[in-house]
C-alpha positions in Angstrom: -11.6 7.7 -28.2 -13.4 8.4 -31.2 -11.6 9.2 -34.5 -12.5 13.1 -34.3 -11.7 13.3 -30.6 -9.1 16.1 -30.9 -6.5 16.4 -28.0 -7.6 17.5 -24.7 -3.8 18.3 -22.6 -0.6 19.2 -23.7 0.1 15.4 -23.1 -2.4 14.3 -26.0 -0.2 16.5 -28.0 3.0 15.5 -27.3 2.3 12.1 -27.4 0.0 11.7 -30.7 2.4 9.6 -33.0 2.1 9.6 -36.7 1.5 6.1 -37.7 1.2 6.5 -41.8 3.7 4.4 -42.1 2.0 1.7 -40.7 -1.5 1.8 -41.6 -2.4 -1.0 -44.1 1.1 -2.4 -43.8 0.4 -5.6 -41.7 3.5 -7.2 -39.9 5.3 -4.1 -40.3 6.9 -2.1 -36.8 8.3 0.6 -35.2 10.5 1.3 -32.1 9.3 4.7 -30.6 11.2 6.3 -27.5 10.2 9.8 -26.4 10.7 11.8 -23.1 7.5 14.2 -22.6 6.8 16.6 -19.7 4.0 15.8 -17.4 0.9 18.3 -17.4 -0.4 20.0 -14.5 -1.5 17.5 -11.5 -4.9 16.2 -12.3 -7.4 18.2 -9.6 -9.3 14.9 -8.1 -7.0 12.4 -10.0 -4.9 10.0 -8.7 -3.3 10.4 -5.2 0.4 9.9 -6.9 1.0 11.9 -9.8 4.4 13.4 -11.5 5.1 17.3 -11.1 4.2 19.3 -13.5 7.2 19.0 -15.9 8.4 16.3 -14.5 9.9 14.0 -17.9 7.6 10.8 -18.8 9.9 8.5 -20.4 7.8 6.5 -23.1 9.3 3.5 -24.6 6.9 1.3 -27.1 6.8 -0.6 -30.1 4.2 0.1 -32.9 3.2 -3.0 -35.1 0.7 -3.0 -37.7 -2.1 -5.6 -37.3 -4.9 -6.8 -39.4 -7.5 -4.6 -37.3 -5.2 -1.6 -37.0 -1.9 -0.7 -34.9 -0.9 -2.8 -32.0 0.9 -1.0 -29.2 2.6 -2.2 -26.5 5.9 -0.7 -24.2 6.3 0.9 -21.0 5.9 4.7 -19.2 8.6 5.5 -16.7 8.0 8.4 -14.3 8.7 9.5 -10.5 5.1 10.3 -8.6 5.2 12.6 -5.8 1.7 13.1 -3.8 0.9 12.8 0.3 0.9 10.2 3.0 -2.8 9.1 3.1 -2.8 9.0 7.1 -0.1 12.0 8.3 -0.3 14.2 5.0 3.5 13.8 4.8 5.4 13.7 1.5 5.7 10.7 -0.2 7.4 9.6 -3.5 7.3 7.0 -5.7 8.7 5.6 -9.0 6.9 3.5 -11.1 7.1 1.7 -14.7 3.9 0.8 -16.1 3.0 -1.4 -18.6 1.5 -0.2 -21.9 -0.5 -2.6 -24.3 -3.6 -1.2 -26.5 -4.9 -1.9 -29.6 -5.8 1.1 -31.8 -8.2 -0.4 -34.3 -9.4 1.3 -38.0 -12.6 3.1 -37.5 -14.2 1.2 -40.2 -13.7 -2.2 -38.5 -15.3 -1.0 -35.4 -19.2 -1.3 -35.3 -21.2 1.7 -34.2 -22.1 0.1 -30.9 -19.0 -0.8 -30.2 -16.8 2.6 -30.7 -17.8 4.1 -27.3 -15.8 1.2 -25.5 -12.8 0.8 -28.3 -9.7 2.9 -28.8 -9.4 3.9 -32.6 -6.7 5.3 -34.8 -7.3 9.2 -35.1 -6.8 9.4 -38.6 -3.3 8.3 -39.6 -2.2 8.5 -35.9 -2.0 7.0 -32.8 -2.9 9.1 -29.7 -0.6 7.7 -26.4 -1.9 10.3 -24.1 -4.8 8.5 -22.5 -3.1 5.2 -22.4 0.0 6.8 -20.5 -2.2 8.1 -17.7 -4.3 5.7 -17.2 -1.5 2.7 -17.0 0.7 5.2 -14.5 -3.0 6.0 -12.6 -3.2 2.4 -12.2 0.5 1.3 -11.2 0.5 4.3 -8.7 -0.5 3.7 -5.0 -3.9 4.4 -4.2 -3.2 5.1 -0.4 0.2 6.0 -0.3 2.1 5.6 2.9 5.4 7.4 4.2 6.0 4.1 6.1 3.8 0.8 6.5 3.5 1.6 10.4 3.2 5.3 10.1 0.7 6.3 13.2 -1.2 9.1 11.3 -3.0 12.1 12.9 -5.0 12.6 16.0 -8.8 11.8 15.2 -9.7 15.1 18.1 -7.1 17.6 16.8 -5.2 16.9 14.0 -2.2 16.4 16.0 0.4 14.7 13.8 1.2 11.4 16.4 4.8 10.9 15.3 5.6 13.7 17.2 4.4 12.1 20.4 2.9 8.9 20.7 1.6 9.0 24.1 -0.6 11.7 22.5 -4.6 11.4 23.7 -7.6 12.9 24.9 -9.9 12.1 27.7 -13.2 11.5 26.1 -16.3 11.1 27.9 -19.1 9.2 26.3 -21.9 11.9 25.6 -24.8 9.3 27.1 -23.0 9.7 30.5 -21.8 13.4 30.9 -25.2 14.5 32.2 -25.3 12.1 34.9 -21.6 12.8 35.6 -22.8 16.7 36.5 -25.5 15.2 38.7 -23.1 13.3 40.6 -21.0 16.3 41.1 -23.7 18.7 42.2 -25.1 16.0 44.6 -21.1 16.3 46.3 -21.0 20.0 46.6 -24.6 20.6 47.9 -25.6 20.2 51.6 -28.7 19.7 53.2 -29.3 22.7 55.6 -31.6 20.8 57.7 -29.7 17.6 58.6 -27.0 20.3 59.2 -29.0 21.8 61.7 -30.1 18.5 63.6 -26.3 17.6 64.0 -25.6 20.7 65.7 -28.4 20.5 68.1 -27.3 17.2 68.9 -24.0 18.1 69.8 -25.3 20.7 72.6 -24.6 19.7 76.4 -28.5 20.2 77.5 -30.9 18.0 79.5 -31.6 16.1 83.0 -27.6 15.1 82.9 -26.3 19.1 83.1 -29.3 19.8 86.5 -28.4 19.3 90.3 -30.5 17.0 92.2 
């Protein structure tokens, strides 16, 4: 985060905290509690996210230190998503830790700025910190229950509804052979059939009077 990076979402705006009373006053601190609405779900983001408008409870301590402003506290939220196996709705309540040092830009070397969180003017921007903390605390592969059987790999059937559901699958390597056996069983040899009929007729010297 650079000093001139503007807020990019409603969460960034809501959690932009004025720290002018702490800047340059090492040892001073301020307690902050704030309830802000969750922004719209991030497409392609964490599997579990707070629904849009759901309250995010932020409670932090801002402390002035030599390098900048140190922020520590928690964010609590109610998250929802889908089971990673059966896609049923899943809910999760989390409380994530917040710990970050927002440094004075003048104390950061040019080649370190990209990987350093800095004050934005006289403000501390907590939006990104809150988003990252919630994403790290949330389940990345949520389950409706530990033994969820999931969906049928062949047709997508919900296995919970019928645990005996299955498909008879023939290995593709043997499908051609199976067809050959079926053709062989169904087809008869005409020459062989005529020979059997001929053997069954009453003919020859046994049938003549001497």
